[in-house]
TILO-788298 format. One record per residue (C-alpha): x, y, z. Coordinates in steps of 0.1 Angstrom, whole numbers. Layout:
N
ATOM     u     v     w
ATOM     X     Y     Z
...
# end
This chain:
622
ATOM     u     v     w
ATOM    -2     0     1
ATOM    15    33   -11
ATOM    15    61    16
ATOM    23    88    -9
ATOM     4   118   -13
ATOM   -27   114   -36
ATOM   -34   136   -66
ATOM   -61   161   -60
ATOM   -84   168   -88
ATOM  -102   206   -88
ATOM  -137   207   -93
ATOM  -162   237   -97
ATOM  -191   220   -84
ATOM  -203   185   -68
ATOM  -238   172   -57
ATOM  -232   145   -30
ATOM  -263   124   -17
ATOM  -261   102    16
ATOM  -287    77    17
ATOM  -296    49    44
ATOM  -322    38    68
ATOM  -341    62    89
ATOM  -321    52   115
ATOM  -286    52    98
ATOM  -282    93   107
ATOM  -282   105    71
ATOM  -296   138    81
ATOM  -271   142   107
ATOM  -244   133    85
ATOM  -256   156    56
ATOM  -262   183    81
ATOM  -225   181    96
ATOM  -209   179    60
ATOM  -230   209    50
ATOM  -217   231    79
ATOM  -184   222    75
ATOM  -190   232    36
ATOM  -202   264    48
ATOM  -175   273    72
ATOM  -151   266    41
ATOM  -168   292    23
ATOM  -184   272    -5
ATOM  -221   283   -20
ATOM  -243   254   -13
ATOM  -281   243   -11
ATOM  -295   213     3
ATOM  -324   187    -1
ATOM  -331   165    28
ATOM  -356   139    20
ATOM  -370   116    47
ATOM  -401    93    56
ATOM  -428   106    75
ATOM  -427    74   100
ATOM  -405    81   130
ATOM  -388    52   122
ATOM  -401    34    90
ATOM  -393    -4    83
ATOM  -358   -12    81
ATOM  -343   -20    49
ATOM  -373   -13    30
ATOM  -377    13     1
ATOM  -403    34    19
ATOM  -377    37    50
ATOM  -349    51    30
ATOM  -337    87    42
ATOM  -315   106    20
ATOM  -297   141    22
ATOM  -284   158    -9
ATOM  -260   187   -11
ATOM  -249   207   -41
ATOM  -215   230   -33
ATOM  -199   250   -55
ATOM  -171   277   -63
ATOM  -195   300   -76
ATOM  -231   312   -66
ATOM  -260   281   -71
ATOM  -294   280   -68
ATOM  -305   244   -64
ATOM  -297   214   -45
ATOM  -289   199   -80
ATOM  -307   177  -106
ATOM  -287   145  -103
ATOM  -259   135   -77
ATOM  -222   132   -84
ATOM  -217   110   -54
ATOM  -241    86   -39
ATOM  -233    69    -2
ATOM  -256    39    -2
ATOM  -257    24    34
ATOM  -279    -9    24
ATOM  -293   -22    -7
ATOM  -327    -3    -2
ATOM  -307    31    -6
ATOM  -290    20   -36
ATOM  -319     9   -55
ATOM  -343    39   -43
ATOM  -315    62   -55
ATOM  -296    47   -86
ATOM  -325    61  -111
ATOM  -311    96  -102
ATOM  -276    89  -110
ATOM  -260   100  -144
ATOM  -233    72  -157
ATOM  -200    77  -145
ATOM  -213    91  -110
ATOM  -195    76   -78
ATOM  -210    53   -57
ATOM  -196    43   -22
ATOM  -217    12   -10
ATOM  -215    -3    26
ATOM  -209   -39    15
ATOM  -217   -52    48
ATOM  -253   -47    47
ATOM  -258   -65    12
ATOM  -269   -97    26
ATOM  -291  -121     7
ATOM  -323  -112    31
ATOM  -315   -75    29
ATOM  -313   -78   -10
ATOM  -346  -100   -15
ATOM  -363   -73     6
ATOM  -361   -48   -19
ATOM  -364   -70   -51
ATOM  -325   -78   -59
ATOM  -323  -113   -68
ATOM  -288  -110   -73
ATOM  -261   -88   -59
ATOM  -260   -56   -78
ATOM  -224   -51   -68
ATOM  -214   -87   -88
ATOM  -242   -89  -117
ATOM  -225   -60  -139
ATOM  -256   -37  -134
ATOM  -233    -7  -118
ATOM  -205   -12  -145
ATOM  -213    24  -159
ATOM  -205    39  -124
ATOM  -173    43  -104
ATOM  -180    19   -77
ATOM  -166    17   -43
ATOM  -174   -10   -22
ATOM  -165    -3    15
ATOM  -173   -26    44
ATOM  -182     5    66
ATOM  -197   -15    94
ATOM  -169   -39    97
ATOM  -144   -11    96
ATOM  -163     7   121
ATOM  -165   -18   145
ATOM  -129   -25   142
ATOM  -119    11   148
ATOM  -141     8   180
ATOM  -129   -24   195
ATOM  -111    -6   223
ATOM  -142    11   235
ATOM  -164    -7   261
ATOM  -195    -9   236
ATOM  -214   -35   223
ATOM  -215   -45   186
ATOM  -248   -29   178
ATOM  -237     5   196
ATOM  -204     6   177
ATOM  -223    -1   146
ATOM  -243    32   151
ATOM  -212    50   144
ATOM  -209    39   108
ATOM  -223    72    97
ATOM  -193    91   111
ATOM  -170    68    94
ATOM  -189    77    63
ATOM  -184   114    71
ATOM  -149   112    78
ATOM  -141    92    44
ATOM  -159   120    24
ATOM  -147   148    45
ATOM  -112   136    32
ATOM  -123   130    -2
ATOM  -134   165    -6
ATOM  -110   181    20
ATOM  -135   194    43
ATOM  -126   210    77
ATOM  -131   187   106
ATOM  -130   210   136
ATOM  -163   219   135
ATOM  -177   183   134
ATOM  -152   173   164
ATOM  -165   204   183
ATOM  -200   192   176
ATOM  -197   155   187
ATOM  -179   167   219
ATOM  -208   191   228
ATOM  -238   167   216
ATOM  -222   139   235
ATOM  -208   155   264
ATOM  -227   136   291
ATOM  -215   103   275
ATOM  -180   104   271
ATOM  -177    68   259
ATOM  -201    75   233
ATOM  -184   109   223
ATOM  -149    93   222
ATOM  -166    65   198
ATOM  -179    87   174
ATOM  -148   108   171
ATOM  -126    79   167
ATOM  -150    65   139
ATOM  -150    99   122
ATOM  -112    99   124
ATOM  -111    61   110
ATOM  -132    72    79
ATOM  -107    99    72
ATOM   -76    80    78
ATOM   -93    53    54
ATOM   -95    75    27
ATOM   -61    87    31
ATOM   -45    52    31
ATOM   -67    29     9
ATOM   -58    24   -27
ATOM   -97    22   -36
ATOM   -98    60   -34
ATOM   -69    70   -56
ATOM   -81   107   -60
ATOM   -93   136   -37
ATOM  -111   166   -48
ATOM  -110   201   -42
ATOM  -138   227   -44
ATOM  -128   262   -40
ATOM  -144   289   -18
ATOM  -171   309   -34
ATOM  -158   343   -20
ATOM  -165   362   -53
ATOM  -202   349   -52
ATOM  -209   366   -20
ATOM  -214   406   -10
ATOM  -192   414    18
ATOM  -204   405    53
ATOM  -204   378    79
ATOM  -222   344    68
ATOM  -237   313    84
ATOM  -255   282    68
ATOM  -293   285    77
ATOM  -323   265    70
ATOM  -356   280    62
ATOM  -375   275    95
ATOM  -345   286   115
ATOM  -343   318    91
ATOM  -381   324    99
ATOM  -376   320   138
ATOM  -349   347   137
ATOM  -369   369   113
ATOM  -398   366   139
ATOM  -375   374   166
ATOM  -361   408   149
ATOM  -395   417   138
ATOM  -406   417   178
ATOM  -375   436   186
ATOM  -378   462   159
ATOM  -414   467   168
ATOM  -405   465   204
ATOM  -431   442   214
ATOM  -432   409   229
ATOM  -436   377   206
ATOM  -461   352   214
ATOM  -463   317   195
ATOM  -493   298   199
ATOM  -488   266   182
ATOM  -495   229   179
ATOM  -468   205   164
ATOM  -470   197   131
ATOM  -446   185   101
ATOM  -428   203    88
ATOM  -434   236   109
ATOM  -424   223   145
ATOM  -387   234   143
ATOM  -401   270   145
ATOM  -418   261   177
ATOM  -388   243   189
ATOM  -365   273   180
ATOM  -384   300   195
ATOM  -388   282   227
ATOM  -351   284   230
ATOM  -350   324   232
ATOM  -370   335   264
ATOM  -343   360   268
ATOM  -355   382   239
ATOM  -390   381   254
ATOM  -404   352   233
ATOM  -431   335   249
ATOM  -440   300   231
ATOM  -474   281   240
ATOM  -476   245   227
ATOM  -513   242   227
ATOM  -534   210   228
ATOM  -548   214   191
ATOM  -544   238   161
ATOM  -577   257   172
ATOM  -563   266   206
ATOM  -526   275   193
ATOM  -542   300   169
ATOM  -569   313   195
ATOM  -540   319   223
ATOM  -523   339   197
ATOM  -551   360   185
ATOM  -558   369   224
ATOM  -521   377   225
ATOM  -527   402   195
ATOM  -553   419   214
ATOM  -531   420   244
ATOM  -507   438   225
ATOM  -481   412   214
ATOM  -467   404   181
ATOM  -484   373   177
ATOM  -478   343   155
ATOM  -491   308   148
ATOM  -474   284   128
ATOM  -486   251   113
ATOM  -491   234    78
ATOM  -520   227    53
ATOM  -542   206    76
ATOM  -536   231   103
ATOM  -548   261    85
ATOM  -579   242    79
ATOM  -585   239   116
ATOM  -572   276   122
ATOM  -599   292    92
ATOM  -626   301   117
ATOM  -603   320   139
ATOM  -584   336   109
ATOM  -616   349    99
ATOM  -623   364   134
ATOM  -590   380   133
ATOM  -599   396   101
ATOM  -634   410   116
ATOM  -614   422   150
ATOM  -590   438   125
ATOM  -558   427   149
ATOM  -524   419   138
ATOM  -517   381   135
ATOM  -490   360   116
ATOM  -503   326   103
ATOM  -473   310    90
ATOM  -480   279    65
ATOM  -452   255    57
ATOM  -468   238    32
ATOM  -466   201    24
ATOM  -482   176     3
ATOM  -517   170     6
ATOM  -548   169     6
ATOM  -557   154    44
ATOM  -524   143    62
ATOM  -510   137    24
ATOM  -471   137    23
ATOM  -462   153    56
ATOM  -423   153    47
ATOM  -428   163    10
ATOM  -429   196    -3
ATOM  -460   214   -23
ATOM  -471   246   -31
ATOM  -511   235   -29
ATOM  -522   260    -1
ATOM  -523   292   -20
ATOM  -562   290   -28
ATOM  -569   279     5
ATOM  -550   308    21
ATOM  -567   334    -6
ATOM  -602   321     0
ATOM  -602   292    26
ATOM  -627   312    49
ATOM  -663   319    52
ATOM  -676   353    39
ATOM  -655   381    23
ATOM  -623   378    47
ATOM  -592   391    27
ATOM  -560   383    40
ATOM  -525   395    26
ATOM  -503   366    14
ATOM  -465   368    14
ATOM  -441   340     3
ATOM  -403   334     8
ATOM  -382   323   -23
ATOM  -352   305    -6
ATOM  -343   294    28
ATOM  -324   328    36
ATOM  -351   347    25
ATOM  -376   334    50
ATOM  -361   361    74
ATOM  -368   388    54
ATOM  -403   376    43
ATOM  -410   375    83
ATOM  -402   409    85
ATOM  -422   418    57
ATOM  -455   400    70
ATOM  -448   415   105
ATOM  -445   449    86
ATOM  -480   444    68
ATOM  -495   428   100
ATOM  -486   456   124
ATOM  -493   487    97
ATOM  -526   474    85
ATOM  -538   456   116
ATOM  -546   424   100
ATOM  -541   387    97
ATOM  -513   380    74
ATOM  -505   346    58
ATOM  -469   335    51
ATOM  -465   305    26
ATOM  -432   285    31
ATOM  -431   251    21
ATOM  -410   219    31
ATOM  -382   225     6
ATOM  -374   257    21
ATOM  -381   249    56
ATOM  -357   221    57
ATOM  -332   232    29
ATOM  -303   254    38
ATOM  -280   277    21
ATOM  -256   306    31
ATOM  -270   337    49
ATOM  -254   372    51
ATOM  -263   384    88
ATOM  -278   419    81
ATOM  -266   450   100
ATOM  -287   466   125
ATOM  -291   496   103
ATOM  -304   477    76
ATOM  -333   464    96
ATOM  -368   481    93
ATOM  -382   502   119
ATOM  -416   485   130
ATOM  -423   505   159
ATOM  -462   506   167
ATOM  -482   532   184
ATOM  -507   520   206
ATOM  -541   543   211
ATOM  -536   564   242
ATOM  -573   579   248
ATOM  -600   593   228
ATOM  -600   600   192
ATOM  -633   611   181
ATOM  -655   642   190
ATOM  -692   638   193
ATOM  -717   667   182
ATOM  -721   676   218
ATOM  -683   682   221
ATOM  -679   650   241
ATOM  -644   632   234
ATOM  -647   594   232
ATOM  -628   565   219
ATOM  -641   546   186
ATOM  -622   515   181
ATOM  -631   512   144
ATOM  -621   548   135
ATOM  -595   543   106
ATOM  -563   559    97
ATOM  -570   577    65
ATOM  -541   564    47
ATOM  -539   530    58
ATOM  -575   521    69
ATOM  -562   505   100
ATOM  -581   505   133
ATOM  -563   519   165
ATOM  -549   489   184
ATOM  -560   493   220
ATOM  -543   474   248
ATOM  -567   459   275
ATOM  -567   479   304
ATOM  -559   513   292
ATOM  -585   536   308
ATOM  -611   548   286
ATOM  -604   523   257
ATOM  -628   497   265
ATOM  -648   481   236
ATOM  -667   452   224
ATOM  -649   424   211
ATOM  -662   395   190
ATOM  -673   382   156
ATOM  -703   398   149
ATOM  -702   426   125
ATOM  -691   460   141
ATOM  -707   493   134
ATOM  -683   517   115
ATOM  -666   538   140
ATOM  -682   527   172
ATOM  -674   490   171
ATOM  -710   484   182
ATOM  -727   450   172
ATOM  -746   462   140
ATOM  -771   442   117
ATOM  -776   471    96
ATOM  -774   460    59
ATOM  -755   492    46
ATOM  -733   490    73
ATOM  -722   455    64
ATOM  -717   465    29
ATOM  -696   494    38
ATOM  -675   472    64
ATOM  -668   444    40
ATOM  -660   469    13
ATOM  -636   488    35
ATOM  -618   455    48
ATOM  -613   448    12
ATOM  -598   481     3
ATOM  -574   479    33
ATOM  -559   448    18
ATOM  -559   464   -18
ATOM  -543   494    -6
ATOM  -514   477    11
ATOM  -482   492    -1
ATOM  -460   465   -18
ATOM  -430   471   -40
ATOM  -436   465   -79
ATOM  -424   435   -92
ATOM  -392   437  -110
ATOM  -383   419  -142
ATOM  -353   407  -152
ATOM  -352   408  -190
ATOM  -317   420  -208
ATOM  -326   409  -241
ATOM  -364   420  -246
ATOM  -378   386  -246
ATOM  -410   373  -259
ATOM  -415   348  -230
ATOM  -416   355  -195
ATOM  -413   327  -167
ATOM  -430   341  -137
ATOM  -426   324  -103
ATOM  -436   322   -65
ATOM  -423   309   -37
ATOM  -395   281   -35
ATOM  -396   278   -74
ATOM  -372   309   -75
ATOM  -340   287   -73
ATOM  -350   260  -101
ATOM  -366   286  -123
ATOM  -333   311  -121
ATOM  -311   280  -126
ATOM  -333   271  -159
ATOM  -332   306  -170
ATOM  -292   307  -167
ATOM  -290   277  -187
ATOM  -311   288  -217
ATOM  -295   324  -217
ATOM  -259   306  -218
ATOM  -272   286  -249
ATOM  -283   319  -266
ATOM  -319   321  -256
ATOM  -339   350  -248
ATOM  -361   349  -219
ATOM  -374   370  -191
ATOM  -380   363  -155
ATOM  -400   377  -126
ATOM  -407   365   -91
ATOM  -437   374   -70
ATOM  -434   377   -32
ATOM  -465   392   -24
ATOM  -496   371   -37
ATOM  -523   392   -20
ATOM  -524   421   -27
ATOM  -504   415   -63
ATOM  -479   444   -73
ATOM  -497   473   -91
ATOM  -477   468  -122
ATOM  -481   429  -123
ATOM  -507   437  -152
ATOM  -489   458  -171
ATOM  -456   433  -170
ATOM  -478   402  -181
ATOM  -493   424  -211
ATOM  -459   430  -224
ATOM  -450   393  -233
ATOM  -463   369  -259
ATOM  -461   339  -235
ATOM  -462   339  -200
ATOM  -451   306  -180
ATOM  -459   298  -144
ATOM  -442   267  -130
ATOM  -459   255   -99
ATOM  -459   228   -75
ATOM  -496   225   -77
ATOM  -520   221  -105
ATOM  -520   257  -117
ATOM  -534   277   -87
ATOM  -514   310   -92
ATOM  -521   308  -131
ATOM  -559   304  -125
ATOM  -558   336  -103
ATOM  -536   354  -128
ATOM  -560   342  -156
ATOM  -589   357  -138
ATOM  -577   389  -127
ATOM  -556   401  -157
ATOM  -575   382  -184
ATOM  -541   368  -195
ATOM  -532   335  -213
ATOM  -510   320  -189
ATOM  -493   287  -194
ATOM  -491   265  -167
ATOM  -464   243  -159
ATOM  -467   219  -130
ATOM  -459   190  -108
ATOM  -471   176   -74
ATOM  -448   148   -69
ATOM  -436   161   -34
ATOM  -401   172   -51
ATOM  -389   204   -61
ATOM  -386   210   -99
ATOM  -351   201  -116
ATOM  -332   227  -136
ATOM  -332   205  -166
ATOM  -367   199  -165
ATOM  -377   234  -165
ATOM  -351   245  -191
ATOM  -369   221  -215
ATOM  -402   233  -209
ATOM  -392   270  -212
ATOM  -373   264  -243
ATOM  -403   245  -259
ATOM  -423   278  -252
ATOM  -399   301  -262
ATOM  -399   285  -300
ATOM  -437   280  -299
ATOM  -449   303  -328
# end
């Protein structure tokens, strides 16, 4: 065995997918590799993909959990269409993922798991490692389990306990292959297992054994290097961040900028639960979290907190929005600020809890009884969830209205580098509460009218309970304009319905910006998490000499005021969505424009090549 330094191949980008059983620690492995990649300075994008069951049946195709990471020396937008490297911990992981690999890709397999029983469980009659079916790939058979157990024989662990560290062995091997830093993972393991020193030392030993195996074995003749992407980022301090974490930080920042306590009333639901977990850690910032007994109690408590003067939030996914709809309507009637955060997932009903979808747009727009308009904001990347939270808070506090924020599972669990903003870059969200009388009666008496509106925003006063003289009726029955008393008057109801709609229609949102350097005939318009795949596809088409324009919506209700004019400039408008064309239908109805809908509902984000092919076909459609 030669111990000479191995050659290093320089690459501009790599896509790696870790795959194994739900209990193999693939999400942790991918997360650690991502963290070290972020600290190295690469641009990156991730796609965690896991079953809905806490522990799916071991060794089966439905039980496969994977984590895909795309990292590069330049700015990137998606987690990659196809992996360059697959780490398969068992036959099920290989079979579930082999169809996504291009010929020539590297496959690292844990040969210890390729037993006859394990292979038969997923339909392999012969070993794919021996039958020639993988001849078109660069196959690296590695007895990961055996090597891990051997590396840990000095520790007082059972074989089963030692085997659990095989993901750290794999992480060490991949860290060597791609010259990843190791200090962060070592620090993480020391912290995570601080109260279990033997387990901590074993995981560190497995990690180092994987690194040393790569360095000394002849099976891996080359290592790879992907340089930092320094030129891709504006100057600043960066960290890796997931969408749910960015949302959590955005909510805390909004509460500080508004000088209001933050209250979260929530019921755990995939994929929104991480926000509840994260916010519960920040009581030092005046955050109060309430894990309610159900979805209805969660939003009811949040609306009560809004009435009491807090920046109030409730988090959920599509099934929870259905349960919260009555209270959202109450918030519309009460005209109180409330953030309703919907991390969309595959539906209907329980649907696909751990898979992504954009199918709640019409529910957010219309899913309440009566005329109950609600503003809708959608982030476009994991890091953008921070800014979207600030924008949703701005609208809710300024216009005294519930606001829907539509993220999704792809953004929530995915991650990318985020530039930490400077304090002077943050918006001023300061709120003025009502302090006293605001209306003079004909006889000169000064009184407080809880529904007397700001002439510019049409927002009603926000009166904190307990403030002397500001008592008023609260409830869902229609209010009389100005006084807030109960009113069944038809003309008053007509006026209040139209006024609430006018308030939403009049929300100040920025014009939509169009990226159109070549005066194209075709526009691709997206919203939410389709931003990355759309932008990557547009780049590919322009590099091939095609002319195409791109625009992306953050505000879905109200639409930007210039949107109709923008749509009218183009011969073709294509709207890709992870639903059956919900935004397309809204745009056709509102602007009478022939929108071309391009959709998928398979629980996965669009691929760059898939969108590029569809857009190219539209460009050349005469």
